[in-house]
C-alpha positions in Angstrom: -2.7 25.1 -3.8 -1.1 28.1 -5.3 -2.8 31.3 -4.5 -0.8 33.6 -7.0 -1.9 31.1 -9.9 -5.6 31.6 -8.8 -5.5 35.4 -8.6 -3.5 35.7 -11.8 -6.3 33.9 -13.7 -9.5 35.4 -12.0 -9.9 37.7 -15.1 -10.1 34.4 -17.4 -12.6 33.0 -15.3 -14.7 36.0 -15.1 -14.7 36.2 -19.0 -15.8 32.7 -19.2 -18.5 33.0 -16.6 -19.7 36.0 -18.6 -20.1 33.7 -21.7 -21.6 31.1 -19.6 -24.1 33.3 -17.9 -25.1 35.2 -20.9 -26.0 32.5 -23.2 -27.3 30.5 -20.4 -29.7 33.4 -19.6 -30.7 33.5 -23.5 -31.4 29.8 -23.5 -33.4 29.9 -20.2 -35.7 32.8 -21.5 -36.4 31.2 -24.9 -37.0 27.8 -23.0 -39.5 29.4 -20.7 -41.4 31.1 -23.9 -41.3 27.7 -26.0 -42.3 25.5 -23.0 -45.3 27.6 -22.3 -46.5 27.4 -25.8 -45.9 23.8 -26.0 -47.8 23.3 -22.5 -50.8 25.4 -23.9 -51.0 23.5 -26.9 -51.3 20.4 -25.0 -53.4 21.6 -22.3 -55.9 22.8 -24.7 -55.3 19.8 -27.1 -55.1 21.9 -30.2 -55.5 19.8 -33.2 -52.5 18.4 -34.7 -50.2 20.8 -32.8 -50.7 19.3 -29.5 -49.3 16.0 -31.0 -46.3 17.8 -32.5 -45.6 19.4 -29.2 -45.7 15.9 -27.4 -43.4 14.5 -29.8 -41.0 17.3 -29.5 -41.2 17.0 -25.6 -40.3 13.2 -25.9 -37.4 13.8 -28.5 -36.0 16.7 -26.6 -36.0 15.0 -23.1 -34.6 11.7 -24.3 -31.5 12.9 -26.0 -28.4 14.5 -24.8 -27.7 18.2 -25.1 -24.3 17.0 -26.4 -25.8 15.2 -29.3 -28.1 17.9 -30.1 -25.4 20.5 -30.4 -23.3 18.1 -32.6 -26.4 17.8 -34.9 -26.7 21.6 -35.1 -23.2 22.5 -35.3 -21.8 19.5 -37.3 -24.8 17.8 -38.9 -26.8 20.6 -40.3 -23.8 22.1 -42.3 -24.0 18.8 -44.3 -27.3 19.8 -45.9 -26.3 23.5 -46.4 -27.8 24.8 -43.1 -25.2 26.8 -40.9 -25.4 28.5 -37.6 -22.7 30.3 -35.6 -21.4 28.6 -32.4 -23.3 31.0 -30.3 -26.6 30.3 -32.2 -26.1 26.6 -31.9 -25.5 27.0 -28.2 -28.8 29.1 -27.7 -30.8 26.9 -30.1 -29.6 23.6 -28.4 -30.4 24.8 -24.8 -33.8 26.1 -25.8 -34.7 22.9 -27.7 -33.8 21.0 -24.5 -35.2 23.4 -21.9 -38.4 24.1 -23.7 -39.3 20.4 -23.2 -38.5 20.3 -19.4 -40.2 23.8 -18.9 -43.2 22.6 -20.5 -43.6 19.6 -18.3 -43.2 22.0 -15.4 -46.0 24.1 -16.6 -48.1 21.3 -17.3 -47.8 19.9 -13.7 -48.7 23.3 -12.5 -51.9 23.4 -14.6 -53.1 20.0 -13.7 -52.6 20.8 -9.9 -55.2 23.5 -10.2 -58.5 22.1 -8.8 -61.3 21.5 -11.4 -63.8 23.1 -9.0 -61.6 26.3 -9.5 -62.0 26.3 -13.3 -66.0 25.7 -12.8 -66.5 28.5 -10.2 -64.6 30.9 -12.7 -67.1 30.1 -15.5 -69.8 30.4 -12.9 -69.3 34.0 -12.1 -69.1 34.8 -15.9 -65.4 34.6 -16.8 -64.5 33.8 -20.4 -62.1 31.0 -21.0 -59.3 33.4 -21.4 -60.3 35.3 -18.2 -60.4 32.1 -16.5 -56.9 31.0 -17.6 -55.4 34.5 -16.9 -56.9 35.2 -13.4 -57.8 31.8 -11.8 -55.8 29.0 -13.3 -52.5 30.4 -14.4 -51.7 32.2 -11.3 -52.2 29.2 -9.1 -50.6 26.9 -11.9 -47.3 29.1 -11.7 -47.2 29.3 -8.0 -47.0 25.4 -8.0 -44.7 25.4 -10.9 -42.3 27.6 -9.4 -39.9 25.1 -7.6 -39.7 22.8 -10.9 -39.1 25.9 -13.2 -36.3 27.1 -11.2 -34.9 23.6 -10.6 -34.7 23.7 -14.6 -33.2 26.9 -14.6 -30.3 25.5 -12.4 -30.3 22.5 -14.6 -29.9 24.4 -17.8 -27.1 26.7 -16.7 -25.2 23.7 -15.6 -25.7 22.3 -19.0 -23.8 25.3 -20.5 -20.8 23.3 -19.7 -21.0 21.2 -22.8 -20.6 24.5 -24.8 -17.2 23.9 -24.9 -17.5 21.5 -27.8 -18.5 24.4 -29.8 -15.1 26.0 -29.1 -16.9 28.8 -27.2 -14.7 30.2 -24.3 -17.2 29.4 -21.5 -16.1 28.3 -17.9 -15.3 24.7 -19.0 -13.4 25.7 -22.0 -11.5 28.3 -19.9 -10.7 25.7 -17.3 -9.6 22.9 -19.8 -7.3 25.4 -21.5 -5.5 26.5 -18.3 -5.5 22.7 -17.1 -3.8 21.6 -20.3 -1.4 24.6 -20.6 -0.3 24.9 -17.1 -0.7 21.7 -15.6 -2.4 23.1 -12.2 -5.5 20.7 -12.2 -6.2 21.2 -8.4 -6.3 25.1 -8.6 -8.2 24.9 -12.0 -11.0 22.8 -10.9 -11.1 24.6 -7.5 -11.8 27.9 -9.3 -14.1 26.1 -11.7 -16.3 25.0 -8.8 -16.3 28.4 -7.1 -17.2 30.0 -10.4 -20.3 27.7 -10.8 -21.2 28.1 -7.1 -21.1 32.1 -7.4 -23.5 31.6 -10.5 -25.9 29.1 -9.3 -26.2 29.9 -5.6 -27.9 33.1 -6.0 -30.5 31.3 -8.4 -31.1 28.7 -5.6 -31.6 31.4 -2.9 -33.9 33.4 -5.2 -36.0 30.3 -5.9 -36.5 29.7 -2.1 -37.4 33.5 -1.6 -39.9 33.6 -4.5 -41.6 30.2 -3.1 -41.9 31.7 0.2 -43.5 34.9 -0.9 -45.8 33.1 -3.1 -46.7 30.9 -0.1 -47.0 33.9 2.2 -49.2 35.6 -0.3 -51.6 32.6 -0.4 -51.1 31.7 -4.2 -51.4 28.0 -5.0 -53.6 27.3 -1.8 -56.8 26.5 -4.2 -59.0 29.1 -2.8 -58.6 31.9 -5.3 -62.2 32.0 -6.4 
């Protein structure tokens, strides 16, 4: 293990980590928004749209991100539609992540006892108020572990961004490995870099889950 090699290339890994984290964050935020919309379309069984949402979820969950990125980056230009590598990365991650986030939200909504919904209606809450004050807070508390698991999964999936010639962590590591031949040092730094990114997310997930449990969310006694 060559310590001087590691120290000399720390700036390269910091640059790659910034690309990974930045576009991973964009993808996660867009995935949450898309997932919530698709979940609500399915939950309320909005005519036509809930079938479209279901079809999208099945398509996204059953195709690899790598294939989706190739379709966006190399397939669409054949029909005159072109996106930058960065746009393809965000669109691809959102397309994949939205499906998983939707399923996490769905499991949370379905965990809310039907009696809670009926109780909200009995005290005069409208459907919107019932969703906002009774159903969604409990559903979100239940879905938190799955949502954070999806966040970690999506950030790890950014490792395939290297096929788009983006200088993310994986591309930086591969470039250093092929040019310097220091495979052990390169992979060691890659593992450390991903740990430094993902470990705080994992710790935050544990903290949020404990806070929600302590606050009494998700105990099915909100109404």
